[in-house]
C-alpha positions in Angstrom: -67.9 -20.9 0.8 -68.4 -23.1 -2.2 -72.0 -23.4 -1.2 -72.3 -19.6 -1.1 -70.8 -19.2 -4.5 -73.2 -21.9 -5.9 -76.2 -20.2 -4.4 -75.1 -16.8 -5.7 -74.7 -18.2 -9.2 -78.1 -20.0 -8.9 -79.9 -16.9 -7.8 -78.2 -14.8 -10.4 -79.1 -17.2 -13.1 -82.7 -17.2 -11.9 -82.8 -13.4 -12.3 -81.2 -13.6 -15.7 -83.4 -16.5 -16.8 -86.6 -14.5 -16.4 -85.1 -11.6 -18.4 -83.8 -13.8 -21.2 -86.7 -15.9 -22.6 -84.4 -17.2 -25.3 -82.3 -19.0 -22.6 -79.7 -18.0 -20.0 -76.7 -18.7 -22.3 -78.0 -16.5 -25.2 -77.4 -12.8 -25.1 -80.8 -11.3 -26.1 -79.2 -7.9 -26.6 -76.6 -9.2 -29.0 -76.4 -6.9 -32.0 -78.7 -4.3 -30.3 -76.4 -3.0 -27.5 -72.6 -3.0 -27.4 -70.5 -3.3 -24.3 -67.6 -0.9 -24.0 -65.0 -3.6 -24.5 -66.5 -4.5 -27.9 -66.6 -0.9 -28.9 -63.0 -0.4 -27.8 -61.9 -3.7 -29.5 -63.1 -2.2 -32.8 -62.0 1.4 -32.1 -59.8 1.6 -35.2 -62.4 0.2 -37.5 -65.1 2.5 -36.0 -62.8 5.5 -36.3 -64.0 6.7 -32.9 -63.6 10.5 -32.5 -61.7 11.8 -29.5 -65.1 13.1 -28.1 -66.7 9.7 -28.6 -63.8 8.0 -26.8 -63.9 10.5 -24.0 -67.7 10.2 -23.6 -67.5 6.4 -23.6 -64.8 6.4 -20.9 -66.8 8.9 -18.8 -69.9 6.7 -19.1 -68.0 3.6 -18.0 -66.4 5.3 -15.1 -69.7 6.7 -13.9 -71.4 3.3 -14.0 -68.5 1.7 -12.2 -68.7 4.2 -9.4 -72.5 3.9 -9.2 -72.5 0.1 -9.3 -70.0 -0.4 -6.4 -72.4 0.6 -3.7 -75.1 -1.8 -5.0 -72.6 -4.6 -5.3 -71.6 -4.2 -1.6 -75.3 -4.3 -0.7 -75.8 -7.4 -2.8 -72.8 -9.2 -1.2 -74.0 -8.3 2.3 -77.5 -9.6 1.5 -76.2 -12.9 0.1 -73.9 -13.4 3.1 -76.9 -12.9 5.4 -78.8 -15.3 3.2 -76.1 -17.9 3.5 -76.1 -17.6 7.3 -79.8 -18.3 7.3 -79.3 -21.4 5.1 -76.9 -22.8 7.7 -79.6 -22.8 10.3 -81.8 -25.7 11.1 -84.7 -25.4 10.6 -84.3 -22.7 7.9 -86.6 -19.7 8.3 -88.1 -19.5 4.8 -89.4 -16.0 5.3 -86.0 -14.6 6.4 -84.3 -16.4 3.4 -86.8 -14.8 1.0 -86.4 -11.4 2.6 -82.6 -11.6 2.2 -83.0 -12.8 -1.4 -85.3 -9.9 -2.1 -82.7 -7.4 -0.8 -80.0 -9.1 -2.9 -82.0 -9.3 -6.0 -83.1 -5.6 -5.6 -79.5 -4.6 -5.4 -78.6 -6.8 -8.4 -81.5 -5.2 -10.4 -80.2 -1.7 -9.6 -76.8 -2.8 -11.0 -78.4 -4.2 -14.1 -80.4 -1.0 -14.7 -77.3 1.1 -14.4 -75.5 -1.2 -16.8 -78.4 -1.0 -19.2 -78.5 2.8 -19.1 -74.8 2.9 -19.9 -75.2 0.5 -22.8 -78.0 2.7 -24.2 -75.8 5.8 -23.7 -72.9 4.2 -25.5 -75.1 3.2 -28.5 -76.4 6.8 -28.6 -72.8 8.1 -28.9 -72.2 6.1 -32.1 -73.1 7.1 -35.6 -75.4 5.0 -37.7 -72.4 3.7 -39.7 -70.6 2.7 -36.5 -73.7 0.9 -35.3 -74.1 -1.0 -38.5 -70.5 -2.1 -38.3 -70.9 -3.3 -34.7 -74.1 -5.1 -35.6 -72.3 -7.1 -38.3 -69.4 -8.1 -36.0 -71.8 -8.9 -33.1 -73.8 -11.5 -35.0 -70.7 -13.5 -36.0 
């Protein structure tokens, strides 16, 4: 199982590494997009309206529901991949095929998350965005 977790992390970091030219540990969207937990941490300072809060909650709930299916697909593909890696000799084409399925599901999850982050930013006023930009760069 440890081998499976390691491979999952390795493959995930490969996917993230290509999207993040600045390095896998650096958040390239920092100060540009704001996760819901950051927005809610600063809810008082932002003076979120009731409608903003409700819309943020709805966006998060929608993404969580949409992501669940793809996460199951991703887990299934990684499990199949791990079974292939236990074989000797390893069938490279089958491993790559399972990796493709897993990475496709992971990409769908990331797209849904990105859409939610954009939606959240669009719910904020210019003043709220400026505030979050200042707290994000610290």
